[in-house]
N, C-alpha and C positions, 0 to 999 in steps of 0.2 A: 577407531572412533576419534582418536586424537587429531588425525588429518582433517576430519569433518569439523571438529571443534575449532581448529586453527583457521580453516576456511571461513566459518561462521564469523569468527572475530575479525578476520582480515576484511571481508566484505562489508560488515557492519561499519567498521571504523572508516573504510574508504568512502562509503556513501554518506556517513555522518559528516565527515570532513569536507567532502566535495559532492554535495547533493546534486543530483541531476534534475533538470527541469524546475529549478527553484526560483521563485519569483512571480510577480503578477502576470496575468495574461489578459490584457485589455480587450482583446476580441473574444473572450469567453462568452458563451451564451447560456452556461450553467455554472453555478458554483454552490458550495455548502461549507459550513463551518463545523468542525468537530472539536470536542473538548473532553479530556479525561479528568474529572474532578479529583480522582484519587491521587494523581501524581502531578497534574498541572499541565500535561501535554495539550498543545493546541495546534490545529492545522486547518487551513482553508484550502479546498482543492478547486481549481478553475478548470473548466472543460470547454473546448470548442467542438461541438458536435455538428457535423454536416453529412446529410445523407445517411443517417443512422451509424456513422463512423466517428470514432474519437480522433479528430484531426490533429488536435493539439491538447496537452494537458500540462498543468504547472501546479505548484503547491507553494504555500508560505506557511510559516508557523514556528513554533519553538517547542522544544521538548527534549527527551532523552535520545541517546544515540540510536536505540532500537526504533523509535517512533519516526525519527527523520530518515533513517536508512530504509525502513519499510516504504515510507512515502516515495522516496527516490527510486527504489526498485520497482514499485508499483507504476510510477509514471512511464518508466521505460518499457514495462511489460504491456501496457494497454494502448499505448500510442499506435494508431493506425488499425486498431481492431473495431470490428462491429460491436454495437451495444449488447447484443445477445451473448456474444463471446466474452465481453467484459464482465457482464453479470455472472456468467458461469464460473469465470476465473475468480471473482470475488468469493463465490461460494466454495470453490475448490480450495482457495487460500484459507478460508475459515476453517474448513474441515481439516486441513493439514495442521494448522496451529493448535487445534483443540482435540486432535486424536490423542487418546491416552498413551502414555509412555510405553505401556506393555503391549501396544499394537504397533505393527510395522507400518511404515509409510513408504511410498515409492519415491525415492530421492530424485528420480528422472521426471516424474510426472509434472512438476512445476518448473523445471529448469532451474535457472539461477535463483528463483524465489524460495527454492528448497532450503537455502541457508538459513532461512528464518524458522525452520522447523525446530531449531535449537531452543526457541522460547518455550516449547512444551516442558522443558525441565524447570521452568520458573513460571508457574501459573499466574502470578501477578503481573508478569511482563507480556502476557498474551493480548491484553487490552492495549498496551503500547504498540505492539505490532499490528494490530487490527484497526487502530483508529483511523488511518488515512483510508483504509479499504471500506469501512462503514461510511465514511464521509464521501468517498467517490460514488458509492451507491446511492446515497442521498442526493448528490448533485445530479447524477444522470436521471434520477427519478422525478426531479422537479420539472414543473412546466416552465418553458423558457420565457424570459421576460418579453413583454410586448415591445415592438419597435415604435 
């Protein structure tokens, strides 16, 4: 289990220090803001949807290492996917991080995202890991702005 814990820490620190897809997305046609009032994490997710596919996604915000790393990993995972697949991934991710510790999870099921399963050991951190995912779901569910 030590190897998984080490990997968890390494990936979280890497994505926190060098978040992927961080910054504004002027051509976004969907966006949403998420806030965790318990710890102060904030995130805005920008999505460019075309033909029911996430063509581009970026995020901005501030918060703890888990929150930022989760947003970074999420943007990598959903770029290029169809909306239905993205929504299923959001549900799968939420199920993974909320699975009780006494239940096994399949570490291969979500690929690289599985490193965030470690938040299950710290229930207060589940909201940190989930914030960007809930915000993405809200952004995709919005009606696009009229041109």
